[in-house]
C-alpha positions, 0 to 999 in steps of 0.5 A: 496634682493632676492624674497625668503627673501622678502616673509619671511619678508612679512610673518613676518610682517603679523604675527606681525601685527596679534599679535598687532591686537589681543592684541588691540581687547583683551583690547577692550573685557576686558578679565580676567587678571588672572586664576580661582584660582587667582580669587577665592583667590581674592574673598575670600579676599573681605570683605562681605558687611553686609545686613540690617535686613528684615523689617517684620511689623507683627513681631513687637509684638514679638519684643515688647514681647521680650523687655518686657521679657528682662526688667522684667528679668533685674529688678528682677534678682538682687533680686535673690540669690544663697543659699548654705546650710551646714549640718552634714551628719545625718541632710542631711539624715533626710532632705532627709527622709522628702522629700520622694516623690512618683514616678515622683515627685522631690523637685528641690534642688541640690543633696549634694556634697560628704562629705568634711572633715571640721571643726575639721575633721567633715564631712559636706555636702553641697547643694544649691538652690535659694531664693529672697530678699523681703526687703531692710534690708535683709530678704530673702524668700526660701523653707524650704527644701533648708535650713532644718537642716542646721548649716550654710547658705551662700547667694551670690548675683547677684553682686558677694557679699557673706554673712552668713545668719541667719535662721529666721524661717521655716515652713515645712507644707508650705515649706517656709523658711525665711533668714536674711543677714546684707547687704546694697544696696539690691534690693528687689523683688515686691510681687504680688498676687497669688489669681489674677493669671490666667491660661495662664498668661506668667511667668518667673522662675529665679534661680540657676538650677543645682548649681553654673554653671548655676546661675541666669538663667531665663526661660519662660512659662505660668501658667498651672494650679492653686490650685494643691493639693493632690500631696502627696509631702513629708510625708503629714500630715493633717495640710500640706497646698498644693495649688501649682501654676503649670507652664511649665517654665523650672525648675530644681534641684537648682531652689527651692526657686527661684521666679516665676514672672509675666510680671509685674515683681511681684513675684507670687510664690516660685518654689518648686517641679517638676513632673519628672521621670528623676529628671530633667525638663519635663514640669511640675513644682509647686510653692508655692503661694506668698499669702500663703508664705507672710502670713507665712513669716510675722508670722515668722518675727513678732512672731518668729514662725507660729501660727496655728488655726483650725476648728477641722475637718478632711476633704477632697475635695468634689467629684461628688457624694457629689455634686449630693447628696447635690444638689450642682450646681458645684462640689466644697467644702470640706467634713467633714469626722470626728472631731478632737479632737473627744470630744472637736472639736470647729466645732462639738460644734458649730453644724457642722456634719460629711458629711457636705460640707463646701462651704464658710468661712466668705462669701468667696467660698471654692472649695478645702481643701487647700483653707479652710486651708488658710482661717482658718489656720493663724488666732489667737486662739479665733477668730470666723469665719462664716462657711456655709455648704450644707446639704440634707435639705439645706444650714446652717451657723454656727459661729465657734470659732477657736482653736489654734493648739498646736503641735511640733514647726514648725518654727525654730527660730534663728537656724543658727550658727553664722559665725565661728571664724577664726583661727589666723593662718594668714590673709588668714585663712589657714594652710600651710606646706612647700612642700618637694619632697615627698609631691610633689610626693604625690600631683601629681606635679613635685618633684622639685616644691617648695611652700606651700601645703595648709593643711586646710582652716578655715570655714568663712575665706577669703580663703574659697572656693578659695583654696582646702586643703589636708583635702578635696582633699588629693591627689590633694591639692592646692600648693601656689608657689608665692604671688604677684609674689614673691616665697614663701617657708615658713609660714614667706614668706607668712606672709611677702608677704601679706603686698603687698596686693592691696586694701586688696586683694592679688594675689596667684599663685597656682598649682594643680596636676591631679588625674589620670595623670602627668598633672599640672593645674596652676591658679591665685587666688585673695583673700581678706585678713583680716586686 
């Protein structure tokens, strides 16, 4: 071997030895075995390890408050109902005229939908609101304006059951209405005392804001004020009683008739109106006190009407000048302006005078007009009350025999129409027509579609609110293409297919075209059929 070859051999050995030493030391140093991109991908695949919630001892009261709200809502929500009222358009217009409110005030009931051709072609308007069950045998409290003028009222419970309701009676002067349903397994709400409510108490409002999309919603706030009167809601008359509880719990259209609940789960008011320049919640809502509503409800249930009595005076709440003139310690009381009827007023006969300020009734303080109305307005004609008044020469007490108020009926007894009978077309209560290519084109579905076009749905039938007939949507009616998976082409096919009902319920495959394009929606509809 030459010297030159030996030198190259030595050089190669040194290079090999250096390479092996490099690998050895790299292993000792634990260099990364992959590039950054590879490492990033590996990290993304690594599961994130959950961390425990922070321990915040001072937050315990908030957690307990949250649990309390949840418990109250869970206990009360089953008593709340979704109320849907149907009216002829002329009755809807009349109801709206009775609810003319000044700028900034709204009755939070949902605006009616467009008229629907129903019941022999007659248009029917629908509006919705809320209510709550007050007895296990099916009595329900709501607002008068939710059901005023209704020819049919339906009630849906939290568990999804729907019932036709009977209007037991209403009272426009207090905006109270009473319904009755025949149902079992009901959960009535507990009625508290609005008189014991304090400003600043936490409350929950439960109802159906904005209609069917937000049913059984719960909002939270406080009692902002009590004794809110002189709000001029609607076309006020002298006998109207406005004594609202004000709250900042969020209330919107559709909440009308729902309960205002305290933290003990007791109803303290019926949500009735909102102050708003937009028609939606802006922080000011008003509820009818439950003490007043309970009195009206009991009279309607027991007597079929509301009995009114009166002192025979025209009054207004006393102001600062009245208090200073009479030397009163506080600005409170109700001033007598005049007598009614002028010649036969019970109060005038008893010795009261114009300018007197009524400060107590049977020893109970009277601070404003609505309190006076409630203390004397729901007694029986012929009863007597002790009326204490303030005059320039001191306080005096008189015994006044109350007179019955005889005006137009203010409670409507059993006005609800009984649930309509079902036209014996079929067990679904629908009228159908075989779909032809021409009808398919008119209905915005492909011309090769085969099935049954739904012409009409009988009110009160199983298919009501499940299927959309051509009398309601002439251009986009529902088309039944199959029942229980079997294609249907004729009325006879439909009748035969219904024999496969499972637990009294059948499954319909339904198509409906789009109004503005060539699209088609398909859906599965399950309907309970009649025996």
